[in-house]
BASEKE-854728 format. One record per residue (C-alpha): residue number from 1; z negated, y, x. Coordinates in steps of 0.02 Angstrom, whole numbers, plus 50000, padded with zeros to 5 digits. Layout:
# residues N
<r><k>NUM</k><Z>Z</Z><Y>Y</Y><X>X</X></r>
...
***
This chain:
# residues 372
<r><k>1</k><Z>49330</Z><Y>51051</Y><X>49274</X></r>
<r><k>2</k><Z>49387</Z><Y>50964</Y><X>49419</X></r>
<r><k>3</k><Z>49549</Z><Y>51055</Y><X>49493</X></r>
<r><k>4</k><Z>49566</Z><Y>50893</Y><X>49618</X></r>
<r><k>5</k><Z>49613</Z><Y>50776</Y><X>49493</X></r>
<r><k>6</k><Z>49742</Z><Y>50908</Y><X>49396</X></r>
<r><k>7</k><Z>49929</Z><Y>50916</Y><X>49464</X></r>
<r><k>8</k><Z>50051</Z><Y>51060</Y><X>49424</X></r>
<r><k>9</k><Z>50171</Z><Y>51030</Y><X>49263</X></r>
<r><k>10</k><Z>50291</Z><Y>51136</Y><X>49308</X></r>
<r><k>11</k><Z>50462</Z><Y>51035</Y><X>49317</X></r>
<r><k>12</k><Z>50526</Z><Y>51182</Y><X>49457</X></r>
<r><k>13</k><Z>50390</Z><Y>51174</Y><X>49585</X></r>
<r><k>14</k><Z>50394</Z><Y>51080</Y><X>49737</X></r>
<r><k>15</k><Z>50209</Z><Y>51022</Y><X>49712</X></r>
<r><k>16</k><Z>50230</Z><Y>50948</Y><X>49551</X></r>
<r><k>17</k><Z>50153</Z><Y>50781</Y><X>49472</X></r>
<r><k>18</k><Z>50047</Z><Y>50789</Y><X>49646</X></r>
<r><k>19</k><Z>49861</Z><Y>50777</Y><X>49631</X></r>
<r><k>20</k><Z>49725</Z><Y>50807</Y><X>49766</X></r>
<r><k>21</k><Z>49848</Z><Y>50923</Y><X>49880</X></r>
<r><k>22</k><Z>49735</Z><Y>51085</Y><X>49863</X></r>
<r><k>23</k><Z>49849</Z><Y>51174</Y><X>49771</X></r>
<r><k>24</k><Z>49783</Z><Y>51181</Y><X>49599</X></r>
<r><k>25</k><Z>49635</Z><Y>51309</Y><X>49565</X></r>
<r><k>26</k><Z>49520</Z><Y>51354</Y><X>49417</X></r>
<r><k>27</k><Z>49594</Z><Y>51501</Y><X>49332</X></r>
<r><k>28</k><Z>49469</Z><Y>51518</Y><X>49191</X></r>
<r><k>29</k><Z>49319</Z><Y>51418</Y><X>49141</X></r>
<r><k>30</k><Z>49297</Z><Y>51477</Y><X>48953</X></r>
<r><k>31</k><Z>49495</Z><Y>51460</Y><X>48920</X></r>
<r><k>32</k><Z>49491</Z><Y>51286</Y><X>49013</X></r>
<r><k>33</k><Z>49636</Z><Y>51339</Y><X>49117</X></r>
<r><k>34</k><Z>49698</Z><Y>51296</Y><X>49276</X></r>
<r><k>35</k><Z>49824</Z><Y>51383</Y><X>49412</X></r>
<r><k>36</k><Z>49947</Z><Y>51318</Y><X>49540</X></r>
<r><k>37</k><Z>49955</Z><Y>51405</Y><X>49698</X></r>
<r><k>38</k><Z>50121</Z><Y>51349</Y><X>49742</X></r>
<r><k>39</k><Z>50235</Z><Y>51420</Y><X>49598</X></r>
<r><k>40</k><Z>50084</Z><Y>51539</Y><X>49524</X></r>
<r><k>41</k><Z>50104</Z><Y>51465</Y><X>49344</X></r>
<r><k>42</k><Z>49957</Z><Y>51446</Y><X>49242</X></r>
<r><k>43</k><Z>49930</Z><Y>51290</Y><X>49123</X></r>
<r><k>44</k><Z>49795</Z><Y>51235</Y><X>49003</X></r>
<r><k>45</k><Z>49682</Z><Y>51068</Y><X>49038</X></r>
<r><k>46</k><Z>49749</Z><Y>50983</Y><X>48889</X></r>
<r><k>47</k><Z>49932</Z><Y>51008</Y><X>48952</X></r>
<r><k>48</k><Z>50026</Z><Y>50836</Y><X>48928</X></r>
<r><k>49</k><Z>49906</Z><Y>50767</Y><X>48799</X></r>
<r><k>50</k><Z>49897</Z><Y>50752</Y><X>48608</X></r>
<r><k>51</k><Z>49771</Z><Y>50884</Y><X>48609</X></r>
<r><k>52</k><Z>49875</Z><Y>51015</Y><X>48674</X></r>
<r><k>53</k><Z>49875</Z><Y>51171</Y><X>48555</X></r>
<r><k>54</k><Z>49770</Z><Y>51089</Y><X>48433</X></r>
<r><k>55</k><Z>49626</Z><Y>51203</Y><X>48346</X></r>
<r><k>56</k><Z>49525</Z><Y>51056</Y><X>48299</X></r>
<r><k>57</k><Z>49390</Z><Y>50974</Y><X>48390</X></r>
<r><k>58</k><Z>49450</Z><Y>50836</Y><X>48509</X></r>
<r><k>59</k><Z>49291</Z><Y>50713</Y><X>48452</X></r>
<r><k>60</k><Z>49366</Z><Y>50726</Y><X>48273</X></r>
<r><k>61</k><Z>49543</Z><Y>50701</Y><X>48343</X></r>
<r><k>62</k><Z>49485</Z><Y>50540</Y><X>48443</X></r>
<r><k>63</k><Z>49385</Z><Y>50467</Y><X>48288</X></r>
<r><k>64</k><Z>49539</Z><Y>50480</Y><X>48191</X></r>
<r><k>65</k><Z>49658</Z><Y>50405</Y><X>48299</X></r>
<r><k>66</k><Z>49530</Z><Y>50265</Y><X>48342</X></r>
<r><k>67</k><Z>49522</Z><Y>50231</Y><X>48140</X></r>
<r><k>68</k><Z>49710</Z><Y>50238</Y><X>48128</X></r>
<r><k>69</k><Z>49725</Z><Y>50106</Y><X>48282</X></r>
<r><k>70</k><Z>49612</Z><Y>49986</Y><X>48191</X></r>
<r><k>71</k><Z>49717</Z><Y>49999</Y><X>48027</X></r>
<r><k>72</k><Z>49626</Z><Y>50113</Y><X>47922</X></r>
<r><k>73</k><Z>49734</Z><Y>50202</Y><X>47791</X></r>
<r><k>74</k><Z>49782</Z><Y>50378</Y><X>47807</X></r>
<r><k>75</k><Z>49712</Z><Y>50409</Y><X>47623</X></r>
<r><k>76</k><Z>49547</Z><Y>50342</Y><X>47655</X></r>
<r><k>77</k><Z>49538</Z><Y>50473</Y><X>47816</X></r>
<r><k>78</k><Z>49589</Z><Y>50616</Y><X>47725</X></r>
<r><k>79</k><Z>49454</Z><Y>50575</Y><X>47581</X></r>
<r><k>80</k><Z>49319</Z><Y>50557</Y><X>47729</X></r>
<r><k>81</k><Z>49358</Z><Y>50697</Y><X>47848</X></r>
<r><k>82</k><Z>49443</Z><Y>50828</Y><X>47707</X></r>
<r><k>83</k><Z>49599</Z><Y>50836</Y><X>47813</X></r>
<r><k>84</k><Z>49775</Z><Y>50865</Y><X>47752</X></r>
<r><k>85</k><Z>49897</Z><Y>50721</Y><X>47769</X></r>
<r><k>86</k><Z>50017</Z><Y>50803</Y><X>47865</X></r>
<r><k>87</k><Z>49900</Z><Y>50844</Y><X>47992</X></r>
<r><k>88</k><Z>49833</Z><Y>50657</Y><X>48029</X></r>
<r><k>89</k><Z>50024</Z><Y>50600</Y><X>48023</X></r>
<r><k>90</k><Z>50056</Z><Y>50726</Y><X>48151</X></r>
<r><k>91</k><Z>49919</Z><Y>50676</Y><X>48261</X></r>
<r><k>92</k><Z>49975</Z><Y>50503</Y><X>48252</X></r>
<r><k>93</k><Z>50154</Z><Y>50561</Y><X>48304</X></r>
<r><k>94</k><Z>50079</Z><Y>50639</Y><X>48443</X></r>
<r><k>95</k><Z>49974</Z><Y>50518</Y><X>48508</X></r>
<r><k>96</k><Z>50110</Z><Y>50368</Y><X>48469</X></r>
<r><k>97</k><Z>50232</Z><Y>50491</Y><X>48588</X></r>
<r><k>98</k><Z>50084</Z><Y>50516</Y><X>48739</X></r>
<r><k>99</k><Z>50047</Z><Y>50322</Y><X>48717</X></r>
<r><k>100</k><Z>50242</Z><Y>50282</Y><X>48753</X></r>
<r><k>101</k><Z>50246</Z><Y>50388</Y><X>48910</X></r>
<r><k>102</k><Z>50089</Z><Y>50288</Y><X>48978</X></r>
<r><k>103</k><Z>50159</Z><Y>50133</Y><X>48930</X></r>
<r><k>104</k><Z>50312</Z><Y>50168</Y><X>49023</X></r>
<r><k>105</k><Z>50224</Z><Y>50244</Y><X>49173</X></r>
<r><k>106</k><Z>50108</Z><Y>50093</Y><X>49196</X></r>
<r><k>107</k><Z>50179</Z><Y>49933</Y><X>49112</X></r>
<r><k>108</k><Z>50360</Z><Y>49968</Y><X>49124</X></r>
<r><k>109</k><Z>50351</Z><Y>49985</Y><X>49327</X></r>
<r><k>110</k><Z>50405</Z><Y>49828</Y><X>49374</X></r>
<r><k>111</k><Z>50231</Z><Y>49782</Y><X>49443</X></r>
<r><k>112</k><Z>50183</Z><Y>49618</Y><X>49362</X></r>
<r><k>113</k><Z>50236</Z><Y>49446</Y><X>49395</X></r>
<r><k>114</k><Z>50253</Z><Y>49401</Y><X>49193</X></r>
<r><k>115</k><Z>50271</Z><Y>49205</Y><X>49216</X></r>
<r><k>116</k><Z>50292</Z><Y>49163</Y><X>49048</X></r>
<r><k>117</k><Z>50368</Z><Y>49281</Y><X>48915</X></r>
<r><k>118</k><Z>50379</Z><Y>49270</Y><X>48711</X></r>
<r><k>119</k><Z>50473</Z><Y>49373</Y><X>48583</X></r>
<r><k>120</k><Z>50501</Z><Y>49400</Y><X>48412</X></r>
<r><k>121</k><Z>50534</Z><Y>49516</Y><X>48275</X></r>
<r><k>122</k><Z>50480</Z><Y>49540</Y><X>48114</X></r>
<r><k>123</k><Z>50534</Z><Y>49652</Y><X>47948</X></r>
<r><k>124</k><Z>50439</Z><Y>49812</Y><X>47897</X></r>
<r><k>125</k><Z>50456</Z><Y>49872</Y><X>47726</X></r>
<r><k>126</k><Z>50511</Z><Y>50054</Y><X>47699</X></r>
<r><k>127</k><Z>50543</Z><Y>50173</Y><X>47551</X></r>
<r><k>128</k><Z>50725</Z><Y>50095</Y><X>47476</X></r>
<r><k>129</k><Z>50757</Z><Y>50004</Y><X>47647</X></r>
<r><k>130</k><Z>50690</Z><Y>49884</Y><X>47763</X></r>
<r><k>131</k><Z>50683</Z><Y>49884</Y><X>47954</X></r>
<r><k>132</k><Z>50669</Z><Y>49772</Y><X>48089</X></r>
<r><k>133</k><Z>50510</Z><Y>49779</Y><X>48233</X></r>
<r><k>134</k><Z>50552</Z><Y>49659</Y><X>48393</X></r>
<r><k>135</k><Z>50407</Z><Y>49647</Y><X>48520</X></r>
<r><k>136</k><Z>50387</Z><Y>49553</Y><X>48685</X></r>
<r><k>137</k><Z>50227</Z><Y>49498</Y><X>48768</X></r>
<r><k>138</k><Z>50175</Z><Y>49411</Y><X>48935</X></r>
<r><k>139</k><Z>50077</Z><Y>49261</Y><X>48888</X></r>
<r><k>140</k><Z>49944</Z><Y>49223</Y><X>49023</X></r>
<r><k>141</k><Z>49897</Z><Y>49414</Y><X>49018</X></r>
<r><k>142</k><Z>49921</Z><Y>49443</Y><X>48825</X></r>
<r><k>143</k><Z>50012</Z><Y>49596</Y><X>48881</X></r>
<r><k>144</k><Z>50114</Z><Y>49680</Y><X>48761</X></r>
<r><k>145</k><Z>50279</Z><Y>49745</Y><X>48855</X></r>
<r><k>146</k><Z>50336</Z><Y>49844</Y><X>48732</X></r>
<r><k>147</k><Z>50450</Z><Y>49855</Y><X>48560</X></r>
<r><k>148</k><Z>50609</Z><Y>49918</Y><X>48470</X></r>
<r><k>149</k><Z>50625</Z><Y>49972</Y><X>48286</X></r>
<r><k>150</k><Z>50810</Z><Y>49950</Y><X>48202</X></r>
<r><k>151</k><Z>50889</Z><Y>49961</Y><X>48025</X></r>
<r><k>152</k><Z>50984</Z><Y>49793</Y><X>48082</X></r>
<r><k>153</k><Z>50936</Z><Y>49623</Y><X>48159</X></r>
<r><k>154</k><Z>51068</Z><Y>49647</Y><X>48291</X></r>
<r><k>155</k><Z>51115</Z><Y>49643</Y><X>48467</X></r>
<r><k>156</k><Z>51061</Z><Y>49804</Y><X>48504</X></r>
<r><k>157</k><Z>50891</Z><Y>49781</Y><X>48447</X></r>
<r><k>158</k><Z>50874</Z><Y>49615</Y><X>48540</X></r>
<r><k>159</k><Z>50940</Z><Y>49690</Y><X>48706</X></r>
<r><k>160</k><Z>50826</Z><Y>49848</Y><X>48695</X></r>
<r><k>161</k><Z>50661</Z><Y>49722</Y><X>48705</X></r>
<r><k>162</k><Z>50752</Z><Y>49619</Y><X>48841</X></r>
<r><k>163</k><Z>50764</Z><Y>49763</Y><X>48950</X></r>
<r><k>164</k><Z>50595</Z><Y>49808</Y><X>48923</X></r>
<r><k>165</k><Z>50532</Z><Y>49623</Y><X>48975</X></r>
<r><k>166</k><Z>50657</Z><Y>49673</Y><X>49142</X></r>
<r><k>167</k><Z>50576</Z><Y>49836</Y><X>49178</X></r>
<r><k>168</k><Z>50404</Z><Y>49766</Y><X>49184</X></r>
<r><k>169</k><Z>50444</Z><Y>49617</Y><X>49286</X></r>
<r><k>170</k><Z>50413</Z><Y>49612</Y><X>49477</X></r>
<r><k>171</k><Z>50533</Z><Y>49454</Y><X>49490</X></r>
<r><k>172</k><Z>50655</Z><Y>49385</Y><X>49351</X></r>
<r><k>173</k><Z>50578</Z><Y>49191</Y><X>49389</X></r>
<r><k>174</k><Z>50489</Z><Y>49169</Y><X>49218</X></r>
<r><k>175</k><Z>50484</Z><Y>49059</Y><X>49087</X></r>
<r><k>176</k><Z>50533</Z><Y>49150</Y><X>48916</X></r>
<r><k>177</k><Z>50525</Z><Y>49058</Y><X>48737</X></r>
<r><k>178</k><Z>50579</Z><Y>49134</Y><X>48586</X></r>
<r><k>179</k><Z>50643</Z><Y>49084</Y><X>48410</X></r>
<r><k>180</k><Z>50819</Z><Y>49021</Y><X>48350</X></r>
<r><k>181</k><Z>50890</Z><Y>49168</Y><X>48339</X></r>
<r><k>182</k><Z>51058</Z><Y>49153</Y><X>48446</X></r>
<r><k>183</k><Z>51072</Z><Y>49330</Y><X>48489</X></r>
<r><k>184</k><Z>50894</Z><Y>49320</Y><X>48612</X></r>
<r><k>185</k><Z>51013</Z><Y>49164</Y><X>48724</X></r>
<r><k>186</k><Z>51144</Z><Y>49305</Y><X>48751</X></r>
<r><k>187</k><Z>51044</Z><Y>49449</Y><X>48783</X></r>
<r><k>188</k><Z>50929</Z><Y>49360</Y><X>48904</X></r>
<r><k>189</k><Z>51061</Z><Y>49285</Y><X>49011</X></r>
<r><k>190</k><Z>51158</Z><Y>49460</Y><X>49018</X></r>
<r><k>191</k><Z>51030</Z><Y>49565</Y><X>49050</X></r>
<r><k>192</k><Z>50929</Z><Y>49447</Y><X>49191</X></r>
<r><k>193</k><Z>51085</Z><Y>49437</Y><X>49295</X></r>
<r><k>194</k><Z>51098</Z><Y>49499</Y><X>49467</X></r>
<r><k>195</k><Z>51254</Z><Y>49521</Y><X>49579</X></r>
<r><k>196</k><Z>51288</Z><Y>49399</Y><X>49712</X></r>
<r><k>197</k><Z>51354</Z><Y>49504</Y><X>49866</X></r>
<r><k>198</k><Z>51454</Z><Y>49405</Y><X>49988</X></r>
<r><k>199</k><Z>51541</Z><Y>49545</Y><X>50079</X></r>
<r><k>200</k><Z>51723</Z><Y>49517</Y><X>50016</X></r>
<r><k>201</k><Z>51829</Z><Y>49621</Y><X>49927</X></r>
<r><k>202</k><Z>51827</Z><Y>49638</Y><X>49729</X></r>
<r><k>203</k><Z>51709</Z><Y>49610</Y><X>49605</X></r>
<r><k>204</k><Z>51537</Z><Y>49513</Y><X>49647</X></r>
<r><k>205</k><Z>51501</Z><Y>49366</Y><X>49532</X></r>
<r><k>206</k><Z>51350</Z><Y>49394</Y><X>49413</X></r>
<r><k>207</k><Z>51210</Z><Y>49255</Y><X>49422</X></r>
<r><k>208</k><Z>51047</Z><Y>49228</Y><X>49331</X></r>
<r><k>209</k><Z>50906</Z><Y>49213</Y><X>49434</X></r>
<r><k>210</k><Z>50875</Z><Y>49038</Y><X>49509</X></r>
<r><k>211</k><Z>50686</Z><Y>49028</Y><X>49435</X></r>
<r><k>212</k><Z>50740</Z><Y>49069</Y><X>49273</X></r>
<r><k>213</k><Z>50700</Z><Y>48970</Y><X>49103</X></r>
<r><k>214</k><Z>50736</Z><Y>48991</Y><X>48934</X></r>
<r><k>215</k><Z>50692</Z><Y>48894</Y><X>48788</X></r>
<r><k>216</k><Z>50687</Z><Y>48901</Y><X>48599</X></r>
<r><k>217</k><Z>50588</Z><Y>48844</Y><X>48457</X></r>
<r><k>218</k><Z>50700</Z><Y>48826</Y><X>48301</X></r>
<r><k>219</k><Z>50621</Z><Y>48806</Y><X>48125</X></r>
<r><k>220</k><Z>50690</Z><Y>48721</Y><X>47983</X></r>
<r><k>221</k><Z>50655</Z><Y>48789</Y><X>47803</X></r>
<r><k>222</k><Z>50687</Z><Y>48737</Y><X>47645</X></r>
<r><k>223</k><Z>50644</Z><Y>48874</Y><X>47495</X></r>
<r><k>224</k><Z>50537</Z><Y>48966</Y><X>47632</X></r>
<r><k>225</k><Z>50440</Z><Y>48804</Y><X>47690</X></r>
<r><k>226</k><Z>50447</Z><Y>48756</Y><X>47860</X></r>
<r><k>227</k><Z>50491</Z><Y>48557</Y><X>47843</X></r>
<r><k>228</k><Z>50530</Z><Y>48530</Y><X>48032</X></r>
<r><k>229</k><Z>50535</Z><Y>48611</Y><X>48207</X></r>
<r><k>230</k><Z>50658</Z><Y>48569</Y><X>48347</X></r>
<r><k>231</k><Z>50642</Z><Y>48644</Y><X>48528</X></r>
<r><k>232</k><Z>50791</Z><Y>48675</Y><X>48642</X></r>
<r><k>233</k><Z>50807</Z><Y>48700</Y><X>48830</X></r>
<r><k>234</k><Z>50927</Z><Y>48829</Y><X>48858</X></r>
<r><k>235</k><Z>50915</Z><Y>48858</Y><X>49029</X></r>
<r><k>236</k><Z>50813</Z><Y>48763</Y><X>49166</X></r>
<r><k>237</k><Z>50753</Z><Y>48582</Y><X>49133</X></r>
<r><k>238</k><Z>50621</Z><Y>48510</Y><X>49020</X></r>
<r><k>239</k><Z>50510</Z><Y>48474</Y><X>49177</X></r>
<r><k>240</k><Z>50512</Z><Y>48642</Y><X>49258</X></r>
<r><k>241</k><Z>50474</Z><Y>48728</Y><X>49084</X></r>
<r><k>242</k><Z>50309</Z><Y>48597</Y><X>49063</X></r>
<r><k>243</k><Z>50257</Z><Y>48658</Y><X>49241</X></r>
<r><k>244</k><Z>50262</Z><Y>48839</Y><X>49186</X></r>
<r><k>245</k><Z>50169</Z><Y>48785</Y><X>49028</X></r>
<r><k>246</k><Z>50032</Z><Y>48688</Y><X>49132</X></r>
<r><k>247</k><Z>50014</Z><Y>48824</Y><X>49241</X></r>
<r><k>248</k><Z>49993</Z><Y>48974</Y><X>49125</X></r>
<r><k>249</k><Z>49892</Z><Y>48870</Y><X>49012</X></r>
<r><k>250</k><Z>49992</Z><Y>48918</Y><X>48864</X></r>
<r><k>251</k><Z>50020</Z><Y>48743</Y><X>48775</X></r>
<r><k>252</k><Z>50082</Z><Y>48574</Y><X>48811</X></r>
<r><k>253</k><Z>50252</Z><Y>48606</Y><X>48740</X></r>
<r><k>254</k><Z>50381</Z><Y>48726</Y><X>48702</X></r>
<r><k>255</k><Z>50291</Z><Y>48845</Y><X>48568</X></r>
<r><k>256</k><Z>50284</Z><Y>49038</Y><X>48498</X></r>
<r><k>257</k><Z>50110</Z><Y>49037</Y><X>48447</X></r>
<r><k>258</k><Z>50060</Z><Y>49175</Y><X>48556</X></r>
<r><k>259</k><Z>50194</Z><Y>49307</Y><X>48502</X></r>
<r><k>260</k><Z>50159</Z><Y>49256</Y><X>48327</X></r>
<r><k>261</k><Z>49972</Z><Y>49285</Y><X>48348</X></r>
<r><k>262</k><Z>50012</Z><Y>49457</Y><X>48413</X></r>
<r><k>263</k><Z>50130</Z><Y>49495</Y><X>48253</X></r>
<r><k>264</k><Z>49977</Z><Y>49457</Y><X>48162</X></r>
<r><k>265</k><Z>49864</Z><Y>49561</Y><X>48243</X></r>
<r><k>266</k><Z>50009</Z><Y>49711</Y><X>48221</X></r>
<r><k>267</k><Z>49991</Z><Y>49670</Y><X>48054</X></r>
<r><k>268</k><Z>49822</Z><Y>49690</Y><X>48018</X></r>
<r><k>269</k><Z>49802</Z><Y>49829</Y><X>48128</X></r>
<r><k>270</k><Z>49961</Z><Y>49941</Y><X>48068</X></r>
<r><k>271</k><Z>49960</Z><Y>49988</Y><X>47873</X></r>
<r><k>272</k><Z>50133</Z><Y>49984</Y><X>47867</X></r>
<r><k>273</k><Z>50155</Z><Y>49812</Y><X>47931</X></r>
<r><k>274</k><Z>50065</Z><Y>49740</Y><X>47772</X></r>
<r><k>275</k><Z>50169</Z><Y>49627</Y><X>47681</X></r>
<r><k>276</k><Z>50086</Z><Y>49658</Y><X>47499</X></r>
<r><k>277</k><Z>50033</Z><Y>49841</Y><X>47536</X></r>
<r><k>278</k><Z>50064</Z><Y>50016</Y><X>47452</X></r>
<r><k>279</k><Z>50049</Z><Y>50104</Y><X>47604</X></r>
<r><k>280</k><Z>50260</Z><Y>50132</Y><X>47616</X></r>
<r><k>281</k><Z>50335</Z><Y>50229</Y><X>47763</X></r>
<r><k>282</k><Z>50477</Z><Y>50349</Y><X>47758</X></r>
<r><k>283</k><Z>50526</Z><Y>50385</Y><X>47942</X></r>
<r><k>284</k><Z>50544</Z><Y>50268</Y><X>48082</X></r>
<r><k>285</k><Z>50484</Z><Y>50386</Y><X>48193</X></r>
<r><k>286</k><Z>50312</Z><Y>50366</Y><X>48121</X></r>
<r><k>287</k><Z>50332</Z><Y>50171</Y><X>48146</X></r>
<r><k>288</k><Z>50371</Z><Y>50186</Y><X>48308</X></r>
<r><k>289</k><Z>50219</Z><Y>50312</Y><X>48354</X></r>
<r><k>290</k><Z>50098</Z><Y>50185</Y><X>48259</X></r>
<r><k>291</k><Z>50154</Z><Y>50044</Y><X>48353</X></r>
<r><k>292</k><Z>50146</Z><Y>50126</Y><X>48530</X></r>
<r><k>293</k><Z>49969</Z><Y>50187</Y><X>48491</X></r>
<r><k>294</k><Z>49909</Z><Y>50003</Y><X>48424</X></r>
<r><k>295</k><Z>50009</Z><Y>49931</Y><X>48572</X></r>
<r><k>296</k><Z>49921</Z><Y>50040</Y><X>48728</X></r>
<r><k>297</k><Z>49757</Z><Y>50014</Y><X>48634</X></r>
<r><k>298</k><Z>49773</Z><Y>49831</Y><X>48627</X></r>
<r><k>299</k><Z>49834</Z><Y>49821</Y><X>48821</X></r>
<r><k>300</k><Z>49709</Z><Y>49950</Y><X>48890</X></r>
<r><k>301</k><Z>49552</Z><Y>49980</Y><X>48759</X></r>
<r><k>302</k><Z>49523</Z><Y>49814</Y><X>48666</X></r>
<r><k>303</k><Z>49452</Z><Y>49663</Y><X>48768</X></r>
<r><k>304</k><Z>49523</Z><Y>49502</Y><X>48743</X></r>
<r><k>305</k><Z>49404</Z><Y>49334</Y><X>48724</X></r>
<r><k>306</k><Z>49524</Z><Y>49215</Y><X>48796</X></r>
<r><k>307</k><Z>49536</Z><Y>49335</Y><X>48956</X></r>
<r><k>308</k><Z>49353</Z><Y>49344</Y><X>48997</X></r>
<r><k>309</k><Z>49271</Z><Y>49289</Y><X>49152</X></r>
<r><k>310</k><Z>49099</Z><Y>49213</Y><X>49204</X></r>
<r><k>311</k><Z>49001</Z><Y>49361</Y><X>49272</X></r>
<r><k>312</k><Z>48947</Z><Y>49369</Y><X>49442</X></r>
<r><k>313</k><Z>48757</Z><Y>49284</Y><X>49487</X></r>
<r><k>314</k><Z>48624</Z><Y>49422</Y><X>49452</X></r>
<r><k>315</k><Z>48714</Z><Y>49505</Y><X>49307</X></r>
<r><k>316</k><Z>48636</Z><Y>49531</Y><X>49146</X></r>
<r><k>317</k><Z>48792</Z><Y>49473</Y><X>49045</X></r>
<r><k>318</k><Z>48865</Z><Y>49306</Y><X>49051</X></r>
<r><k>319</k><Z>49032</Z><Y>49334</Y><X>49035</X></r>
<r><k>320</k><Z>49150</Z><Y>49492</Y><X>49095</X></r>
<r><k>321</k><Z>49262</Z><Y>49553</Y><X>48984</X></r>
<r><k>322</k><Z>49452</Z><Y>49613</Y><X>49015</X></r>
<r><k>323</k><Z>49587</Z><Y>49680</Y><X>48919</X></r>
<r><k>324</k><Z>49768</Z><Y>49635</Y><X>48952</X></r>
<r><k>325</k><Z>49796</Z><Y>49787</Y><X>49065</X></r>
<r><k>326</k><Z>49650</Z><Y>49706</Y><X>49182</X></r>
<r><k>327</k><Z>49708</Z><Y>49527</Y><X>49176</X></r>
<r><k>328</k><Z>49875</Z><Y>49614</Y><X>49223</X></r>
<r><k>329</k><Z>49820</Z><Y>49709</Y><X>49377</X></r>
<r><k>330</k><Z>49862</Z><Y>49884</Y><X>49300</X></r>
<r><k>331</k><Z>49700</Z><Y>49945</Y><X>49277</X></r>
<r><k>332</k><Z>49505</Z><Y>49904</Y><X>49334</X></r>
<r><k>333</k><Z>49394</Z><Y>49946</Y><X>49194</X></r>
<r><k>334</k><Z>49397</Z><Y>49960</Y><X>49006</X></r>
<r><k>335</k><Z>49469</Z><Y>50114</Y><X>48949</X></r>
<r><k>336</k><Z>49408</Z><Y>50210</Y><X>48799</X></r>
<r><k>337</k><Z>49531</Z><Y>50276</Y><X>48651</X></r>
<r><k>338</k><Z>49480</Z><Y>50451</Y><X>48735</X></r>
<r><k>339</k><Z>49529</Z><Y>50409</Y><X>48905</X></r>
<r><k>340</k><Z>49694</Z><Y>50331</Y><X>48846</X></r>
<r><k>341</k><Z>49734</Z><Y>50504</Y><X>48752</X></r>
<r><k>342</k><Z>49679</Z><Y>50604</Y><X>48914</X></r>
<r><k>343</k><Z>49781</Z><Y>50501</Y><X>49030</X></r>
<r><k>344</k><Z>49909</Z><Y>50619</Y><X>49105</X></r>
<r><k>345</k><Z>50086</Z><Y>50551</Y><X>49161</X></r>
<r><k>346</k><Z>50128</Z><Y>50626</Y><X>49327</X></r>
<r><k>347</k><Z>50300</Z><Y>50695</Y><X>49335</X></r>
<r><k>348</k><Z>50430</Z><Y>50625</Y><X>49467</X></r>
<r><k>349</k><Z>50426</Z><Y>50711</Y><X>49638</X></r>
<r><k>350</k><Z>50504</Z><Y>50848</Y><X>49682</X></r>
<r><k>351</k><Z>50666</Z><Y>50848</Y><X>49771</X></r>
<r><k>352</k><Z>50775</Z><Y>50986</Y><X>49827</X></r>
<r><k>353</k><Z>50952</Z><Y>50999</Y><X>49743</X></r>
<r><k>354</k><Z>51096</Z><Y>50944</Y><X>49835</X></r>
<r><k>355</k><Z>51197</Z><Y>51076</Y><X>49914</X></r>
<r><k>356</k><Z>51375</Z><Y>51109</Y><X>49856</X></r>
<r><k>357</k><Z>51508</Z><Y>51149</Y><X>49963</X></r>
<r><k>358</k><Z>51524</Z><Y>51190</Y><X>50154</X></r>
<r><k>359</k><Z>51357</Z><Y>51203</Y><X>50263</X></r>
<r><k>360</k><Z>51326</Z><Y>51375</Y><X>50342</X></r>
<r><k>361</k><Z>51357</Z><Y>51291</Y><X>50517</X></r>
<r><k>362</k><Z>51522</Z><Y>51240</Y><X>50470</X></r>
<r><k>363</k><Z>51577</Z><Y>51391</Y><X>50381</X></r>
<r><k>364</k><Z>51544</Z><Y>51497</Y><X>50524</X></r>
<r><k>365</k><Z>51682</Z><Y>51431</Y><X>50651</X></r>
<r><k>366</k><Z>51818</Z><Y>51421</Y><X>50511</X></r>
<r><k>367</k><Z>51760</Z><Y>51604</Y><X>50493</X></r>
<r><k>368</k><Z>51795</Z><Y>51659</Y><X>50661</X></r>
<r><k>369</k><Z>51950</Z><Y>51566</Y><X>50657</X></r>
<r><k>370</k><Z>52020</Z><Y>51662</Y><X>50521</X></r>
<r><k>371</k><Z>51974</Z><Y>51827</Y><X>50596</X></r>
<r><k>372</k><Z>52039</Z><Y>51779</Y><X>50772</X></r>
***
C-alpha cells in the first residue's frame, strides 16, 4: 500500500484529487483502507475502480473482463467459471463506466494533434430493434477517439461523435474523411467553427479553422453490391488533402479504409456486433459498456503492428511494440488490463464556493451609518 499514490475521493475535501501531498495515511492494512488527514474521511483502496465492494477475487474479475474484451461470449464464461450471467453483466457494466471515465480524462482533454481523422457508423442488432453505433479514430496513431449509440442515424448521433473529435484535438487543423452520409458535412462545419473577434458591437462571425479539410468517399451500390466509388472534396483543396495523406502515410487517395478496419476489429471482439450471431443484446447500456471496455483496451493495452518502431541498439528485440496511446503521447508504456481497471481518475481541484451578497468589509460601514 502506497499512500503517496492515493488521493482523497471526497468531493467536499479541499485536497480532493491531489496525490503526493502528504494528506493520505494508511488506516488499516488488513482492510486496505486509507484516511485523508484533511477531511478525516476514510476510503477503500478500490474506491473509484470496478472492484469497489466486490466479493470475488480481483484476479478472476480481470480474467473475465479480458475475455470479454477479446470477444468471448458471456455464456462461455458462465460455463467455465461457474458464475451467474447477471454477475458477468454487472462486471462488464462497471468496467465500461470506469473505462469511459478513463477515456474522457486521458483522450478527451485536447492534447493530441490528430492530423487525419476518419469516422463511420454501423448498425447493431438488438432484441426487437436495431441501433446505430458511430465511432471515430485518429489515423496516424490508430487512436480510437470515442463512440456514440442511438436508435436513429440522425444529426444528434453524428454531432456527439464530432464533439468527441473536437474534445480530443489540440488543433482543428486536420483532415477528416467520412462516407457519403450528408449529416457529417453539416456536423463538422458546425462544431468546428470558432468566433472571429473584431472588437465591434454585435454577434461575431463564426468561421471554420483555416487548415480544416473535409472529404467524402461515396459508394454507389446496386443490390447491396458496390459498383463504383466517387470522392468529393467538401472543404479545402485536393492538393492540400494529398499533402496530408502523404505526411500521415495513410494512402494515396481519399479513403475510409482505416475506420472500416477498426469496425471489423469491433465486430470481431464485441460479440453483440457479430452480424449473424445469437448473442443479441437487450439494453443499449450494455452495448455502450462493451464499446468503452473494448475501446480502452484497444488504445492502451493492445500493441499495433503498424505502430512498432526499431528497438535501440543493443536491445534483445528487433522491434519496440507500441499501442495507439503510446503513439499519441498519452502514455509511455503498454498497459495491462489490470492497470487499466485499477487506474483512478482524479477529481477536479477544489475551488472555494462563491460568496453571495455583500462582503463583511463592505457591510460594516453600512451598519455604522444605519446606527448613526
